[in-house]
Structure formats: C-alpha cells, structure tokens
C-alpha positions as CSV (number, residue, x, y, z in Angstrom):
1,X,91.9,63.7,79.5
2,X,93.8,65.5,82.2
3,X,92.6,65.7,85.8
4,X,91.9,69.4,85.3
5,X,89.9,68.8,82.2
6,X,88.0,66.0,84.0
7,X,87.1,68.4,86.9
8,X,86.1,71.1,84.6
9,X,83.8,68.8,82.7
10,X,82.2,67.6,85.9
11,X,81.8,70.8,87.8
12,X,81.7,73.3,84.9
13,X,79.8,71.6,82.1
14,X,79.0,75.0,80.5
15,X,82.7,76.0,80.4
16,X,84.8,78.4,82.4
17,X,85.2,82.1,81.8
18,X,88.7,82.9,80.6
19,X,90.2,85.9,82.2
20,X,93.5,87.7,82.7
21,X,95.2,88.5,85.9
22,X,94.4,92.2,85.4
23,X,90.7,91.3,85.3
24,X,90.6,89.5,88.6
25,X,93.6,90.7,90.7
26,X,93.9,94.1,92.3
27,X,97.3,95.6,93.1
28,X,98.5,98.3,95.5
29,X,101.8,100.1,95.5
30,X,103.2,99.6,99.0
31,X,104.5,103.2,99.5
32,X,102.5,103.9,102.7
33,X,103.7,100.6,104.2
34,X,107.5,101.2,103.7
35,X,109.5,101.0,106.9
36,X,111.3,104.2,107.8
37,X,113.8,102.9,110.4
38,X,115.8,99.8,109.4
39,X,117.2,99.3,113.0
40,X,115.5,95.9,113.2
41,X,115.2,94.0,116.4
42,X,113.8,90.5,117.1
43,X,112.1,91.9,120.2
44,X,109.9,94.2,118.0
45,X,106.5,93.0,116.9
46,X,106.0,93.9,113.2
47,X,107.8,92.0,110.5
48,X,109.4,93.8,107.6
49,X,108.9,91.8,104.4
50,X,110.4,91.3,101.0
51,X,109.0,88.9,98.4
52,X,112.4,87.5,97.8
53,X,114.2,84.5,99.4
54,X,114.8,86.2,102.8
55,X,111.0,87.0,103.2
56,X,111.3,88.4,106.8
57,X,114.1,91.0,106.8
58,X,113.6,91.8,110.5
59,X,111.1,93.3,112.9
60,X,110.3,97.0,113.5
61,X,108.7,98.9,116.4
62,X,106.9,101.3,114.0
63,X,103.1,101.4,114.6
64,X,102.0,103.5,111.7
65,X,101.7,102.3,108.1
66,X,101.2,98.6,108.8
67,X,99.4,96.5,106.2
68,X,96.8,94.5,108.2
69,X,96.7,91.2,106.4
70,X,95.2,88.4,108.3
71,X,94.0,84.8,107.9
72,X,90.6,86.1,106.9
73,X,92.1,88.8,104.6
74,X,95.5,87.5,103.1
75,X,97.5,89.1,100.4
76,X,100.3,88.1,98.0
77,X,103.4,90.3,97.9
78,X,105.0,90.3,94.5
79,X,108.5,91.5,93.7
80,X,107.9,93.6,90.6
81,X,111.5,93.1,89.3
82,X,112.2,89.4,90.0
83,X,108.7,87.9,89.9
84,X,109.1,86.3,93.3
85,X,106.0,86.2,95.5
86,X,104.9,85.2,98.9
87,X,101.5,84.5,100.7
88,X,101.0,86.8,103.7
89,X,98.3,86.4,106.3
90,X,99.6,88.6,109.1
91,X,100.2,92.3,109.6
92,X,103.5,93.6,108.1
93,X,105.6,96.5,106.7
94,X,107.7,96.4,103.6
95,X,111.3,97.3,102.8
96,X,110.9,98.9,99.4
97,X,108.4,100.0,96.8
98,X,109.7,97.4,94.3
99,X,106.7,95.2,95.0
100,X,103.0,95.0,94.6
101,X,100.5,94.0,97.2
102,X,97.9,91.7,95.4
103,X,94.4,90.9,96.4
104,X,91.7,89.1,94.4
105,X,88.3,90.1,93.2
106,X,86.7,87.4,95.4
107,X,83.4,87.6,93.4
108,X,85.4,86.1,90.4
109,X,88.3,84.1,91.9
110,X,89.9,83.2,95.2
111,X,93.3,84.6,96.1
112,X,94.5,81.0,96.9
113,X,93.8,80.0,93.3
114,X,95.7,83.1,92.0
115,X,98.6,82.1,94.2
116,X,98.8,78.6,92.8
117,X,98.4,79.9,89.2
118,X,101.2,82.3,89.8
119,X,103.4,79.3,90.7
120,X,103.0,78.1,87.1
121,X,104.5,81.3,85.6
122,X,108.0,80.5,84.5
123,X,108.9,84.1,83.5
124,X,112.4,85.3,83.4
125,X,113.7,88.7,82.2
126,X,117.2,90.0,81.4
127,X,115.9,93.6,81.7
128,X,115.5,95.6,84.8
129,X,111.8,96.5,84.4
130,X,108.6,96.2,86.3
131,X,106.8,92.9,85.5
132,X,103.3,93.2,86.9
133,X,101.8,95.7,84.4
134,X,103.5,94.0,81.4
135,X,103.9,91.1,80.9
136,X,102.2,89.4,83.8
137,X,98.9,91.3,84.3
138,X,97.7,90.5,80.7
139,X,98.4,86.7,81.1
140,X,95.4,84.4,80.9
141,X,94.7,82.8,84.3
142,X,93.0,79.7,83.0
143,X,95.6,78.7,80.4
144,X,98.3,79.0,83.0
145,X,96.4,76.8,85.5
146,X,96.1,74.0,82.9
147,X,99.9,73.9,82.2
148,X,101.7,71.0,83.7
149,X,104.9,71.6,85.6
C-alpha cells in the first residue's frame, strides 16, 4: 500500500470525491493586468511576471491594473501554451494574455494542493494551442495526485 493510499484509508475511510480541475479551479484571463509600458526598471515597485523560466521580467511603475495576490490570497499563473506555472503571493502585472490566473474553490480543495498536483502533469504538445480548457481542465485531480514521479 502506498503512503497516499495509507493516508486516504486513515483520514478518509469513506473515500475521496474524485473531481476534475475544471470543477475545483477557477481561471481568469489576465487582460486587465497586462503591462502597457515595457520600460522596466529595478527601481519600480510592481513586478511584471511570466509563467516561464524567467518569471520576473522586470518592474513597472504602473499603478492601475495590478493583480493583488498576497500570502493570504495567492494564485497560480499558468502559461496556456507551454503548461509552465508559478505560485504567486504578491501583487503583480503580466506581460501577455497567453496565461491564466488560477484560484481554487477553497470549499473543495486548497490552491496549494492544486499546485502540487499540477506538478505531476507531464503534458507536452507539438501544437501551438491553448492547454487549460483542453486537455488540462478535464483531468482528474485525484488520479494525478496518486501518480508517482
């Protein structure tokens, strides 16, 4: 019996509801948070983010259209074309609309759990298409969590 199966048996003897990402994760298009001026400067306050490897592209002095993530209200930014994602718990702006801002329905699941489950997705695509709506949103959260790396 795996450690996960052991924990489920101990803490959830009646079983665990199986769900898809689409049933427990909300997404927002970042259009209203896109930076207008790309003259970044490290002296500015607000980071401009991408979900890719760079993460912080620079800092902007724009004061409108800032997504106010925080330690109490974090989000996951998800690159809709590559599948890359990052945990964000501070105010930010974004570089492009090629991402989703993800939050969890906290009555059903924690965002931290979703973040770790997303780490189990080994999805690659040769096509230039958006990934959140199809194929990721319909994936079963519990079956992904029980996969071993």
